[in-house]
N, CA, C and O atoms as a DFTB+ gen file, in Angstrom:
412 C
 N C O
     1  1     106.594      52.954     175.622
     2  2     105.662      52.319     174.716
     3  2     106.427      51.891     173.462
     4  3     107.168      52.684     172.881
     5  1     106.245      50.654     173.056
     6  2     106.974      50.208     171.876
     7  2     106.206      50.549     170.601
     8  3     105.052      50.977     170.644
     9  1     106.872      50.348     169.473
    10  2     106.304      50.731     168.184
    11  2     105.030      49.954     167.849
    12  3     104.102      50.527     167.279
    13  1     104.964      48.661     168.188
    14  2     103.772      47.851     167.893
    15  2     102.553      48.359     168.639
    16  3     101.463      48.427     168.071
    17  1     102.724      48.717     169.906
    18  2     101.612      49.227     170.693
    19  2     101.114      50.538     170.108
    20  3      99.909      50.776     170.035
    21  1     102.041      51.382     169.695
    22  2     101.679      52.665     169.100
    23  2     100.882      52.465     167.811
    24  3      99.902      53.170     167.569
    25  1     101.299      51.509     166.990
    26  2     100.598      51.204     165.748
    27  2      99.198      50.671     166.038
    28  3      98.243      51.035     165.351
    29  1      99.067      49.813     167.049
    30  2      97.765      49.263     167.424
    31  2      96.835      50.367     167.903
    32  3      95.653      50.378     167.560
    33  1      97.366      51.302     168.700
    34  2      96.547      52.408     169.180
    35  2      96.074      53.280     168.032
    36  3      94.924      53.717     168.030
    37  1      96.922      53.542     167.067
    38  2      96.548      54.353     165.915
    39  2      95.455      53.670     165.109
    40  3      94.513      54.333     164.675
    41  1      95.556      52.371     164.901
    42  2      94.536      51.633     164.158
    43  2      93.206      51.658     164.907
    44  3      92.154      51.810     164.286
    45  1      93.237      51.512     166.213
    46  2      92.014      51.548     167.012
    47  2      91.366      52.921     166.943
    48  3      90.143      53.032     166.858
    49  1      92.181      53.966     166.980
    50  2      91.647      55.321     166.883
    51  2      91.008      55.551     165.515
    52  3      89.961      56.190     165.415
    53  1      91.632      55.034     164.475
    54  2      91.081      55.182     163.124
    55  2      89.733      54.487     163.016
    56  3      88.813      55.016     162.392
    57  1      89.604      53.300     163.620
    58  2      88.324      52.584     163.594
    59  2      87.237      53.384     164.302
    60  3      86.093      53.416     163.848
    61  1      87.587      54.029     165.412
    62  2      86.617      54.815     166.167
    63  2      86.152      56.028     165.380
    64  3      85.018      56.482     165.536
    65  1      87.037      56.554     164.530
    66  2      86.719      57.768     163.800
    67  2      85.930      57.510     162.525
    68  3      85.482      58.462     161.886
    69  1      85.744      56.249     162.132
    70  2      84.962      55.956     160.940
    71  2      83.543      56.471     161.153
    72  3      82.924      56.231     162.190
    73  1      83.049      57.176     160.154
    74  2      81.736      57.781     160.271
    75  2      80.636      56.802     159.918
    76  3      80.755      56.000     158.991
    77  1      79.586      56.889     160.666
    78  2      78.359      56.186     160.317
    79  2      77.745      56.923     159.134
    80  3      77.850      58.147     159.053
    81  1      77.118      56.216     158.231
    82  2      76.429      56.917     157.135
    83  2      75.323      57.808     157.687
    84  3      74.715      57.501     158.712
    85  1      75.075      58.893     157.008
    86  2      74.009      59.803     157.423
    87  2      72.676      59.065     157.292
    88  3      72.387      58.451     156.265
    89  1      71.878      59.139     158.347
    90  2      70.562      58.502     158.318
    91  2      69.450      59.522     158.156
    92  3      68.359      59.202     157.685
    93  1      69.739      60.758     158.554
    94  2      68.745      61.812     158.439
    95  2      69.464      63.140     158.224
    96  3      70.473      63.427     158.868
    97  1      68.935      63.933     157.322
    98  2      69.519      65.220     156.966
    99  2      68.738      66.333     157.650
   100  3      67.520      66.252     157.809
   101  1      69.463      67.377     158.052
   102  2      68.838      68.575     158.595
   103  2      69.312      69.778     157.791
   104  3      70.309      69.703     157.072
   105  1      68.590      70.886     157.917
   106  2      68.898      72.076     157.135
   107  2      70.242      72.705     157.498
   108  3      70.794      73.474     156.711
   109  1      70.769      72.393     158.664
   110  2      72.028      73.020     159.079
   111  2      73.274      72.263     158.603
   112  3      74.398      72.682     158.881
   113  1      73.077      71.159     157.892
   114  2      74.221      70.386     157.399
   115  2      74.885      71.100     156.232
   116  3      74.223      71.779     155.447
   117  1      76.203      70.939     156.125
   118  2      77.002      71.593     155.099
   119  2      76.853      70.859     153.761
   120  3      76.900      69.630     153.700
   121  1      76.673      71.637     152.702
   122  2      76.422      71.093     151.364
   123  2      77.498      70.101     150.928
   124  3      77.172      69.002     150.478
   125  1      78.756      70.464     151.051
   126  2      79.827      69.574     150.577
   127  2      79.858      68.266     151.362
   128  3      80.171      67.218     150.798
   129  1      79.535      68.312     152.658
   130  2      79.488      67.085     153.461
   131  2      78.398      66.149     152.926
   132  3      78.600      64.939     152.821
   133  1      77.259      66.721     152.595
   134  2      76.165      65.911     152.048
   135  2      76.545      65.335     150.697
   136  3      76.281      64.166     150.417
   137  1      77.166      66.155     149.860
   138  2      77.540      65.718     148.517
   139  2      78.573      64.594     148.565
   140  3      78.534      63.677     147.745
   141  1      79.485      64.665     149.515
   142  2      80.518      63.632     149.626
   143  2      79.988      62.365     150.289
   144  3      80.608      61.306     150.187
   145  1      78.870      62.466     150.953
   146  2      78.296      61.335     151.667
   147  2      77.669      60.299     150.743
   148  3      77.822      59.096     150.957
   149  1      76.961      60.767     149.712
   150  2      76.152      59.837     148.941
   151  2      75.847      60.421     147.568
   152  3      75.401      61.564     147.463
   153  1      76.084      59.655     146.530
   154  2      75.827      60.111     145.159
   155  2      74.341      60.367     144.925
   156  3      73.978      61.219     144.114
   157  1      73.492      59.646     145.622
   158  2      72.052      59.869     145.487
   159  2      71.646      61.245     145.980
   160  3      70.739      61.865     145.424
   161  1      72.314      61.726     147.023
   162  2      72.037      63.074     147.523
   163  2      72.463      64.102     146.481
   164  3      71.771      65.096     146.264
   165  1      73.602      63.859     145.839
   166  2      74.067      64.750     144.771
   167  2      73.007      64.847     143.683
   168  3      72.698      65.944     143.219
   169  1      72.449      63.720     143.272
   170  2      71.413      63.713     142.240
   171  2      70.204      64.557     142.656
   172  3      69.662      65.317     141.854
   173  1      69.795      64.417     143.899
   174  2      68.638      65.174     144.387
   175  2      68.935      66.666     144.379
   176  3      68.103      67.463     143.947
   177  1      70.115      67.048     144.853
   178  2      70.485      68.460     144.879
   179  2      70.577      69.033     143.467
   180  3      70.123      70.149     143.214
   181  1      71.160      68.274     142.558
   182  2      71.285      68.724     141.168
   183  2      69.899      68.869     140.530
   184  3      69.633      69.856     139.844
   185  1      69.025      67.897     140.753
   186  2      67.670      67.960     140.200
   187  2      66.893      69.165     140.737
   188  3      66.022      69.711     140.060
   189  1      67.225      69.568     141.965
   190  2      66.544      70.708     142.577
   191  2      67.066      72.042     142.042
   192  3      66.463      73.087     142.284
   193  1      68.187      72.007     141.314
   194  2      68.745      73.241     140.754
   195  2      70.008      73.720     141.431
   196  3      70.495      74.811     141.137
   197  1      70.540      72.928     142.325
   198  2      71.765      73.282     143.036
   199  2      72.937      72.645     142.292
   200  3      73.375      71.544     142.625
   201  1      73.437      73.358     141.276
   202  2      74.437      72.786     140.383
   203  2      75.878      73.052     140.795
   204  3      76.788      72.474     140.201
   205  1      76.118      73.884     141.764
   206  2      77.498      74.221     142.140
   207  2      77.853      73.554     143.472
   208  3      78.224      74.232     144.430
   209  1      77.740      72.256     143.524
   210  2      77.912      71.524     144.777
   211  2      79.327      71.573     145.324
   212  3      79.528      71.410     146.528
   213  1      80.293      71.791     144.478
   214  2      81.665      71.817     144.963
   215  2      82.328      73.169     144.729
   216  3      83.553      73.252     144.634
   217  1      81.524      74.233     144.634
   218  2      82.102      75.568     144.590
   219  2      82.581      75.911     146.002
   220  3      82.268      75.194     146.953
   221  1      83.319      76.972     146.139
   222  2      83.899      77.292     147.450
   223  2      82.834      77.497     148.528
   224  3      83.061      77.142     149.685
   225  1      81.689      78.057     148.176
   226  2      80.630      78.293     149.166
   227  2      80.059      76.993     149.711
   228  3      79.593      76.950     150.850
   229  1      80.091      75.937     148.912
   230  2      79.517      74.656     149.339
   231  2      80.265      74.062     150.526
   232  3      79.738      73.190     151.217
   233  1      81.478      74.520     150.766
   234  2      82.268      73.974     151.862
   235  2      81.975      74.636     153.207
   236  3      82.460      74.178     154.241
   237  1      81.186      75.709     153.201
   238  2      80.801      76.326     154.472
   239  2      79.315      76.659     154.544
   240  3      78.812      77.022     155.607
   241  1      78.620      76.539     153.438
   242  2      77.210      76.899     153.388
   243  2      76.329      75.730     153.812
   244  3      76.552      74.590     153.405
   245  1      75.338      76.024     154.627
   246  2      74.393      74.980     155.041
   247  2      73.389      74.728     153.921
   248  3      73.270      75.519     152.985
   249  1      72.682      73.631     154.031
   250  2      71.637      73.300     153.070
   251  2      70.586      74.412     153.030
   252  3      70.093      74.777     151.963
   253  1      70.257      74.936     154.190
   254  2      69.266      76.008     154.259
   255  2      69.775      77.277     153.568
   256  3      69.035      77.910     152.814
   257  1      71.023      77.646     153.819
   258  2      71.586      78.849     153.194
   259  2      71.668      78.699     151.675
   260  3      71.302      79.610     150.932
   261  1      72.148      77.549     151.227
   262  2      72.257      77.306     149.785
   263  2      70.879      77.290     149.129
   264  3      70.711      77.787     148.016
   265  1      69.906      76.723     149.814
   266  2      68.538      76.695     149.286
   267  2      68.009      78.115     149.106
   268  3      67.375      78.431     148.099
   269  1      68.279      78.963     150.094
   270  2      67.828      80.342     150.025
   271  2      68.457      81.054     148.816
   272  3      67.769      81.763     148.082
   273  1      69.752      80.860     148.621
   274  2      70.462      81.497     147.510
   275  2      69.892      81.042     146.165
   276  3      69.801      81.834     145.227
   277  1      69.515      79.782     146.075
   278  2      69.037      79.214     144.813
   279  2      67.516      79.254     144.665
   280  3      66.979      78.762     143.673
   281  1      66.823      79.833     145.639
   282  2      65.367      79.937     145.559
   283  2      64.660      78.601     145.680
   284  3      63.630      78.371     145.046
   285  1      65.221      77.724     146.497
   286  2      64.677      76.376     146.684
   287  2      64.086      76.292     148.092
   288  3      64.645      76.854     149.034
   289  1      62.969      75.601     148.237
   290  2      62.373      75.391     149.554
   291  2      63.200      74.353     150.314
   292  3      63.214      73.175     149.955
   293  1      63.887      74.798     151.361
   294  2      64.788      73.927     152.117
   295  2      64.043      72.769     152.774
   296  3      64.557      71.652     152.828
   297  1      62.847      73.025     153.267
   298  2      62.079      71.955     153.918
   299  2      61.720      70.846     152.935
   300  3      61.793      69.664     153.268
   301  1      61.333      71.236     151.722
   302  2      61.017      70.235     150.694
   303  2      62.259      69.425     150.320
   304  3      62.191      68.208     150.150
   305  1      63.386      70.115     150.194
   306  2      64.627      69.450     149.830
   307  2      65.060      68.465     150.919
   308  3      65.468      67.343     150.617
   309  1      64.972      68.881     152.169
   310  2      65.296      67.997     153.289
   311  2      64.379      66.774     153.267
   312  3      64.835      65.649     153.472
   313  1      63.101      66.992     153.020
   314  2      62.147      65.880     152.976
   315  2      62.496      64.902     151.855
   316  3      62.431      63.688     152.049
   317  1      62.864      65.423     150.688
   318  2      63.235      64.551     149.563
   319  2      64.475      63.715     149.898
   320  3      64.513      62.512     149.639
   321  1      65.477      64.364     150.472
   322  2      66.717      63.656     150.803
   323  2      66.457      62.607     151.873
   324  3      66.945      61.481     151.773
   325  1      65.695      62.969     152.890
   326  2      65.407      62.013     153.966
   327  2      64.566      60.842     153.474
   328  3      64.744      59.714     153.934
   329  1      63.660      61.100     152.551
   330  2      62.871      60.003     151.962
   331  2      63.796      59.052     151.204
   332  3      63.679      57.832     151.324
   333  1      64.707      59.616     150.432
   334  2      65.692      58.801     149.706
   335  2      66.527      57.960     150.681
   336  3      66.707      56.760     150.471
   337  1      67.037      58.595     151.747
   338  2      67.869      57.868     152.713
   339  2      67.083      56.768     153.410
   340  3      67.604      55.679     153.648
   341  1      65.823      57.058     153.737
   342  2      64.972      56.055     154.388
   343  2      64.766      54.844     153.480
   344  3      64.869      53.701     153.925
   345  1      64.475      55.102     152.210
   346  2      64.298      54.007     151.253
   347  2      65.588      53.213     151.071
   348  3      65.575      51.983     151.015
   349  1      66.684      53.928     150.980
   350  2      67.979      53.278     150.804
   351  2      68.302      52.393     152.010
   352  3      68.720      51.246     151.851
   353  1      68.108      52.929     153.205
   354  2      68.413      52.162     154.417
   355  2      67.471      50.991     154.600
   356  3      67.892      49.934     155.067
   357  1      66.200      51.153     154.242
   358  2      65.262      50.023     154.378
   359  2      65.591      48.938     153.363
   360  3      65.425      47.753     153.651
   361  1      66.052      49.323     152.188
   362  2      66.468      48.336     151.170
   363  2      67.668      47.539     151.651
   364  3      67.745      46.329     151.438
   365  1      68.603      48.217     152.299
   366  2      69.784      47.517     152.827
   367  2      69.371      46.512     153.899
   368  3      69.901      45.402     153.954
   369  1      68.425      46.906     154.749
   370  2      67.956      45.999     155.791
   371  2      67.270      44.785     155.183
   372  3      67.473      43.658     155.633
   373  1      66.461      45.019     154.162
   374  2      65.775      43.913     153.487
   375  2      66.779      42.981     152.822
   376  3      66.635      41.761     152.892
   377  1      67.800      43.550     152.176
   378  2      68.838      42.740     151.530
   379  2      69.585      41.897     152.555
   380  3      69.874      40.727     152.305
   381  1      69.901      42.486     153.711
   382  2      70.614      41.755     154.755
   383  2      69.752      40.633     155.313
   384  3      70.249      39.538     155.574
   385  1      68.460      40.900     155.498
   386  2      67.555      39.870     156.004
   387  2      67.406      38.743     155.005
   388  3      67.375      37.573     155.387
   389  1      67.314      39.085     153.725
   390  2      67.197      38.053     152.692
   391  2      68.465      37.214     152.631
   392  3      68.404      35.994     152.485
   393  1      69.601      37.867     152.741
   394  2      70.872      37.136     152.722
   395  2      70.977      36.183     153.922
   396  3      71.443      35.052     153.788
   397  1      70.539      36.656     155.090
   398  2      70.566      35.815     156.289
   399  2      69.639      34.616     156.125
   400  3      69.977      33.516     156.563
   401  1      68.483      34.807     155.505
   402  2      67.537      33.710     155.285
   403  2      68.082      32.675     154.298
   404  3      67.767      31.488     154.392
   405  1      68.897      33.137     153.358
   406  2      69.444      32.250     152.340
   407  2      70.610      31.392     152.851
   408  3      71.014      30.429     152.200
   409  1      71.130      31.747     154.000
   410  2      72.300      30.994     154.516
   411  2      71.904      29.796     155.296
   412  3      72.766      29.068     155.789
């Protein structure tokens, strides 16, 4: 295998590994993953009282576990985040449709 083929394979693998944005949150998701995904999620978590988003526990603690530690209702928090994501995704779809209509 020559060097060019190897480089092409690496680029293709990198494209496959690109993550889709989170569309729906569940209680078993890791706090730091959620925080790194979207600044809006960070705002929701901070508003709920979860101020240590990047402490060491956030890298292995689920949303449900962190909610329990902070005395937050995990189901309510999941609902708030999912509502935010739904609104965000629907806005993107509307923007794309409007852009397509303008062309």
